[in-house]
C-alpha positions in Angstrom: 0.0 0.0 0.0 1.6 3.3 -1.1 0.6 6.6 0.3 0.5 9.3 -2.4 -0.2 12.9 -1.4 -0.2 16.1 -3.4 2.8 18.4 -2.8 2.0 22.2 -3.4 5.3 22.7 -5.2 4.0 21.0 -8.4 4.9 17.5 -7.2 3.1 14.5 -5.8 5.2 12.9 -3.1 5.0 9.2 -2.8 6.3 7.9 0.5 6.9 4.4 -0.6 5.5 2.5 2.3 4.6 -0.8 0.7 6.6 -3.0 3.0 8.8 -3.3 6.0 12.1 -2.5 7.5 14.4 -5.5 7.5 16.0 -5.7 10.9 19.7 -5.2 11.2 20.2 -7.8 13.9 23.4 -9.8 14.3 23.5 -12.7 11.9 23.5 -16.3 13.1 26.4 -18.6 12.2 26.7 -19.6 8.6 25.6 -23.0 7.6 27.2 -25.8 5.5 27.3 -25.3 1.7 23.8 -25.7 0.3 22.0 -25.0 3.5 20.7 -21.6 4.8 21.8 -19.2 5.8 24.7 -18.3 3.4 27.1 -15.4 4.2 29.8 -14.5 1.7 32.6 -12.0 1.9 34.1 -11.2 -1.6 37.1 -9.4 -0.1 40.0 -10.3 2.2 41.5 -13.7 3.1 40.2 -13.6 6.7 36.6 -12.5 6.5 34.7 -11.6 9.7 32.4 -14.3 11.2 29.8 -15.4 10.1 30.9 -14.4 6.7 33.1 -16.8 4.8 34.9 -17.0 1.5 33.1 -17.9 -1.7 34.6 -21.4 -1.9 33.1 -22.2 1.5 29.6 -21.6 0.2 30.3 -23.6 -3.0 29.6 -20.6 -5.3 29.8 -21.4 -9.0 30.8 -18.7 -11.5 29.5 -18.4 -15.1 32.5 -16.1 -15.7 35.2 -15.9 -13.1 35.8 -12.3 -11.9 39.3 -11.0 -12.5 40.2 -9.2 -9.3 39.4 -8.2 -5.8 40.0 -4.6 -5.1 40.5 -2.5 -2.0 41.8 1.0 -1.5 45.5 1.5 -0.6 46.3 2.3 3.0 45.5 4.4 4.9 41.9 3.5 3.7 38.9 5.5 5.1 36.7 3.5 7.5 33.4 2.4 6.0 30.4 3.6 8.0 26.9 2.2 8.4 27.8 -1.5 8.4 25.8 -2.3 11.5 22.7 -0.7 10.0 22.7 -3.4 7.2 23.5 -6.2 9.6 27.1 -7.0 8.5 30.6 -6.7 9.9 32.5 -3.5 8.7 35.3 -5.8 7.4 33.1 -7.0 4.6 33.1 -3.6 2.9 36.8 -3.0 3.0 37.3 -4.7 -0.3 35.1 -5.7 -3.2 35.0 -8.1 -6.1 35.0 -6.3 -9.5 34.9 -7.5 -13.1 35.3 -5.6 -16.4 32.6 -7.7 -18.1 29.2 -6.8 -19.5 27.6 -9.2 -16.9 28.8 -11.2 -14.0 26.8 -14.3 -13.1 27.1 -16.6 -10.1 25.1 -19.4 -8.6 24.6 -20.1 -4.8 23.8 -23.9 -4.6 20.9 -24.7 -2.4 19.8 -28.3 -1.4 16.3 -29.6 -1.9 15.6 -29.5 1.8 15.7 -25.7 1.6 13.3 -25.5 -1.5 9.7 -24.4 -1.9 10.0 -21.1 -0.1 10.8 -17.5 -0.6 14.3 -16.3 0.3 15.9 -13.0 0.8 19.2 -12.2 -1.0 20.9 -9.2 0.5 23.7 -7.7 -1.6 26.3 -5.6 0.2 28.1 -2.7 -1.4 30.4 0.2 -0.5 31.9 2.7 -2.9 35.5 2.8 -1.7 37.2 3.7 -5.0 37.8 7.4 -5.3 37.6 7.2 -9.1 33.9 6.4 -9.0 33.0 8.6 -6.0 30.4 10.6 -7.9 26.7 10.3 -8.9 26.5 8.2 -12.0 30.1 7.2 -12.1 29.4 3.5 -11.3 26.0 2.3 -12.2 24.8 -1.3 -12.8 21.7 -3.5 -12.5 21.2 -6.6 -10.4 18.6 -9.4 -10.6 18.2 -12.8 -9.0 16.3 -16.0 -10.0 15.7 -19.4 -8.3 15.8 -22.7 -10.0 17.9 -25.2 -12.0 20.4 -24.7 -14.8 17.7 -23.3 -17.1 17.3 -20.3 -14.7 20.8 -19.2 -15.3 20.7 -19.4 -19.1 21.3 -16.2 -21.0 17.8 -16.3 -22.5 16.3 -16.6 -19.0 17.8 -13.2 -17.9 16.1 -11.6 -20.9 12.6 -12.7 -19.9 10.0 -10.0 -19.0 9.4 -11.7 -15.6 13.0 -10.8 -14.5 13.1 -7.7 -12.3 16.2 -5.6 -12.6 17.1 -3.3 -9.7 19.4 -0.3 -10.6 22.3 0.4 -8.3 24.3 3.6 -7.8 25.9 3.2 -4.4 27.4 6.7 -4.3 24.0 8.3 -5.3 22.3 6.4 -2.4 24.7 6.8 0.5 27.9 8.5 -0.7 31.5 7.2 -0.5 32.8 4.8 2.2 29.4 3.9 3.4 27.6 0.5 3.6 24.7 0.0 1.3 22.4 -3.0 0.9 20.0 -4.1 -1.8 17.4 -6.8 -1.0 16.1 -9.2 -3.6 13.2 -11.6 -2.9 13.8 -14.9 -4.7 11.3 -17.8 -4.9 13.0 -21.2 -4.7 11.0 -23.9 -6.5 10.3 -27.3 -4.9 11.9 -30.6 -6.0 15.5 -30.0 -7.3 15.8 -26.2 -6.7 19.3 -25.9 -8.2 20.1 -22.7 -6.4 19.8 -18.9 -6.4 21.3 -17.3 -9.5 22.6 -13.8 -9.3 23.5 -11.5 -12.2 25.1 -8.1 -12.1 24.8 -6.2 -15.4 27.3 -3.4 -16.2 26.2 0.2 -16.7 28.7 3.0 -16.6 31.5 1.2 -14.8 32.7 -2.3 -13.7 30.1 -4.1 -11.5 31.3 -4.7 -7.9 30.1 -6.7 -4.9 31.4 -6.6 -1.3 29.3 -9.5 0.2 26.0 -11.2 0.2 23.6 -12.9 2.7 21.1 -15.5 1.6 18.5 -16.0 4.4 14.8 -16.4 5.0 12.9 -13.1 4.9 12.8 -11.2 8.2 11.3 -10.2 10.5 8.6 -12.7 9.3 5.1 -11.9 8.4 4.7 -11.4 4.7 8.4 -11.2 4.1 8.1 -7.8 2.5 11.2 -5.6 2.2 11.4 -1.9 2.5 11.6 0.6 -0.4 14.6 2.6 0.7 13.9 5.9 -1.1 11.3 8.6 -1.3 9.9 9.0 -4.8 8.5 12.1 -6.5 6.0 12.2 -9.3 6.0 15.3 -11.5 2.8 15.3 -13.6 3.9 18.1 -16.0 7.2 16.4 -16.9 6.3 14.9 -20.2 3.0 13.4 -21.5 2.8 10.8 -18.8 4.7 12.6 -16.1 8.0 11.5 -14.5 8.9 9.6 -11.4 12.1 10.8 -9.7 14.0 9.0 -6.9 14.6 11.2 -3.9 16.6 10.9 -0.8 17.3 7.7 1.1 15.0 7.0 4.0 16.9 6.1 7.1 16.6 2.3 8.0 15.0 3.1 11.3 12.3 5.2 9.7 11.3 2.7 6.9 8.0 0.9 7.2 5.0 0.1 5.1 1.4 1.1 4.8 1.5 4.2 6.9 0.0 7.7 6.5 1.9 10.5 4.8 1.0 14.2 5.0 2.8 17.3 3.7 2.4 20.6 5.7 0.4 23.4 4.1 3.6 25.4 3.5 5.3 22.4 1.8 8.2 22.5 4.2 7.5 19.3 6.2 6.5 15.7 5.5 5.0 13.6 8.2 5.1 9.8 8.2 2.6 8.3 10.7 2.2 4.6 11.9 2.9 1.8 9.4 4.1 -1.8 9.5 7.2 -3.8 9.5 7.0 -7.3 8.0 3.8 -7.2 6.0 0.9 -9.2 7.4 0.2 -11.5 10.3 2.3 -13.0 13.1 6.0 -11.9 12.7 5.1 -8.4 11.4 4.6 -5.4 13.7 2.2 -2.5 13.5 3.8 0.8 14.5 2.7 4.0 16.3 5.9 5.8 15.3 5.7 9.3 13.9 8.5 10.9 11.9 8.9 14.3 10.3 11.1 15.1 7.3 12.2 18.7 6.9 11.9 19.1 3.1 14.2 22.2 3.1 17.2 20.5 4.8 16.5 16.7 4.3 16.7 16.1 8.0 14.5 13.5 9.8 13.1 14.1 13.3 11.3 11.5 15.4 8.2 12.9 17.1 6.0 11.4 19.8 4.3 8.1 19.0 0.7 8.1 18.1 -1.7 6.8 20.7 -2.5 3.7 18.6 -0.3 1.4 16.4 -1.9 0.7 13.1 -1.1 0.2 9.4 -3.0 0.1 6.1 -4.1 3.7 7.0 -4.0 7.1 5.4 -3.7 10.4 7.2 -4.9 13.8 6.2 -4.2 17.4 7.1 -7.3 19.3 8.5 -6.3 22.9 9.3 -3.0 22.5 11.3 -3.9 19.0 12.5 -3.1 15.6 11.1 -6.0 13.2 11.5 -5.4 9.4 11.4 -8.6 7.3 11.0 -9.1 3.7 10.2 -6.4 1.1 9.7 -5.7 -2.1 11.5 -3.2 -4.0 13.7 -1.5 -6.0 10.9 0.8 -7.9 13.3 -2.0 -10.1 14.6 -2.9 -13.6 13.2 -6.5 -12.4 12.5 -5.4 -9.0 11.1 -8.4 -8.9 8.7 -10.6 -8.3 11.8 -8.1 -6.2 13.8 -9.4 -2.9 12.6 -9.5 0.2 14.7 -12.4 2.6 15.5 -10.3 5.2 17.3 -9.4 8.5 15.6 -6.0 10.1 16.6 -5.1 13.7 15.9 -1.6 15.3 15.9 -1.4 19.0 16.6 1.5 20.1 14.4 2.2 23.3 16.3 3.5 21.4 19.3 3.6 17.8 18.3 0.9 16.7 20.8 -1.3 13.7 20.1 -4.8 13.1 21.3 -7.5 10.5 20.7 -11.0 12.0 20.0 -13.2 10.9 22.9 -16.4 11.3 20.8 -14.9 10.7 17.4 -14.8 7.0 16.8 -15.7 5.4 13.5 -19.0 3.7 13.0 -17.3 1.0 10.9 -13.8 -0.3 11.8 -11.9 -0.8 8.5 -8.5 -0.9 7.0 -7.2 0.5 3.7 -9.9 3.1 3.7 -10.0 6.2 1.3 -9.4 9.4 3.3 -9.5 13.0 2.3 -10.3 16.6 3.2 -11.4 19.6 1.2 -9.3 22.7 2.0 -10.9 25.0 4.5 -13.7 22.5 5.3 -12.5 21.5 8.7 -13.8 18.0 7.9 -12.4 14.5 7.3 -14.1 12.3 4.8 -13.6 8.6 5.1 -14.9 5.9 2.7 -14.4 2.4 1.5 -12.0 0.0 3.3 -11.8 -3.6 4.0 -12.3 -6.1 6.9 -14.7 -8.7 8.2 -14.5 -10.6 4.9 -15.9 -7.6 2.8 -15.2 -4.3 1.2 -17.1 -1.3 2.4 -18.7 1.5 0.4 -20.1 3.5 3.3 -18.9 7.1 3.7 -18.4 8.9 7.1 -17.7 12.6 7.6 -16.0 13.9 10.8 -16.3 17.6 11.9 -12.8 17.6 13.5 -13.2 20.9 15.4 -16.4 19.8 17.1 -15.3 16.1 17.3 -18.6 14.8 15.9 -19.7 12.8 12.9 -22.2 14.4 10.5 -24.4 12.9 7.8 -22.5 12.1 4.7 -24.2 13.8 1.7 -24.6 11.5 -1.2 -24.4 8.3 0.8 -21.9 5.6 0.1 -19.4 5.1 -2.8 -20.7 4.1 -6.2 -18.2 1.2 -6.2 -17.0 -0.2 -2.8 -13.2 -0.3 -2.8 -10.1 -0.3 -0.6 -6.4 0.5 -1.2 -6.9 3.9 -2.9 -6.7 7.5 -1.7 -8.7 10.7 -2.2 -7.3 13.8 -3.9 -8.9 17.2 -3.4 -9.5 19.0 -6.7 -12.0 21.6 -7.9 -14.1 21.4 -4.8 -14.4 17.6 -4.9 -12.6 14.5 -3.5 -11.5 12.3 -6.4 -10.9 8.5 -6.1 -9.4 6.2 -8.7 -8.7 2.5 -8.8 -8.4 0.4 -5.7 -9.5 -3.2 -5.1 -13.0 -4.5 -5.1 -12.6 -7.4 -2.6 -10.9 -8.0 0.7 -7.3 -8.7 0.1 -7.0 -7.7 -3.6 -8.6 -8.6 -7.0 -10.6 -7.4 -8.8 -8.4 -4.4 -9.4 -10.7 -1.5 -10.3 -10.4 1.0 -13.1 -13.3 3.2 -12.2 -13.1 6.9 -11.1 -15.6 8.6 -8.9 -15.8 12.0 -7.1 -17.5 13.1 -3.8 -18.8 16.6 -3.2 -20.2 18.3 -0.1 -23.6 18.6 -1.7 -23.8 14.9 -2.5 -24.3 15.5 -6.2 -20.9 14.3 -7.3 -20.4 17.4 -9.6 -17.5 19.6 -8.4 -18.2 23.4 -8.3 -14.8 24.2 -9.8 -12.7 22.9 -12.7 -10.1 20.3 -11.8 -7.2 21.5 -13.8 -3.6 20.1 -14.0 -1.1 21.3 -11.3 
C-alpha cells in the first residue's frame, strides 16, 4: 500500500511504504554449503564471522571475476555497516569485473526448497575514481531454479526484475549499502539462487551477500529505501524521480503521509514492518522530514499502532482514522475505531473521545477539502468484505455528521482521495478484501452529495 499525497510545489510525493524495515540484527552462524543461511565476503582472506569466502559456500561462477579490489592504506573507514547487519570488514574490499555481466550461482539443497528467500547484496563505494553520482551504475537481478534459470535467455525474460544500483548516489562514499532481492526457490530440485550483475557506466562490484529467510517474518516484504516524487507536468505521462534515502529506522510500510500546508515538512505516521500477520509489527511511530534540509526528526508516538491507514491534514492538525493491527494472526478483523489527531504546532497527540468510526476498516479512502474542517472517510476492507459507506467527521467539534450522497458508487479499498476543484476524487483500488478485482473506475465526492465539483479540476 503506497501513500500518495499532493505536494504544493508541483509534485506528488509518494512515500513508498509498501513493505517493512528488514531488521539489522546480528546474523547467526553460517551453515554448511547448500543450507541456509549463506554469508559470503568477496574481499579479504580472513573474513569476519559469520561471513566466509566464496569457496566455503560452493559458489559457481559463469564467468570468473578478474580481481578483488581494495583502497591502498590508509583506507577510510566504512560507516553504516551495523545498519545493514554486516561486519564492517566485509566492505573493506570488493569483487570487481570488467565484463558486461557477472553471473554466479549459490547452490541450495532440496531441503531448503519451496519457499521465498531474501538475497541481501552488500556494497560500499570505496574507490575514489567512482565517487560521484552516475560514475558507477549497474543493475542486479536474481532467480531461483535449476540450470535453465541461469541461461542467458532466462535473464532476458520479461518476468525478471532488474534493480538499478548507484551506491554513491544512495549513500555517498565509504558507506555501507544493501539491496534486498526476494527470490522464490521452487520445490523438487531447486538448483540454487542465480545472481546476475549487469554493467552500466563502470565495472560491476560486490562486497558481500547474505542469503536467508525473509525477516522479521510476516509477509516477508522488504522496505523501499527511497522517497519517490511524481512530476505530472514532466512529459506526456509525467515522470517519477527517486529522492533521498529513507533512514533504515524510519522505513516501514502502509503508513500515512502528509505534507504541511507550507510544503516544508513531510510527516510519516504509523505503518508496519514485516507485511501481514504474526511476525510483522504495526507501528505507532511518527517521523517528520524537513523538506528544506532533508533532516528527519522522530516525534512522539501516536496513541494507537496501526497500518493500512491514510492520514490527512485538516487545518493545522493531522488526522489518522481507520487502519488495523496488521501484526495479529487475525489481522483482517483487527481494525480500529479510534481516531487520533496530531497538533502540528506542538507535536501533541490526542484521541478524539467522541470521534470513533462507526465501521472499523483498514485500507480506507481518506481526504479533506481545503478549509472545510472535515475529514471524509470511505471504502476500506475487513470482516470478509469491502465497504462502500462514507463517514464525515467535523474535526473541530469532534462529531460525525451525515455524509451527503451516501456511500461510494463502487465499494473499494487500497486507494486514496485527492482534493481538486471542490471535490474528492478517487481512482482505482481493489473490489474485494485482500485484492482482486483491481478496479479501473473513477468517482468523485462533493459536499452537496451531487458528485459534480463546483470548480474545474485542472492540472497542477
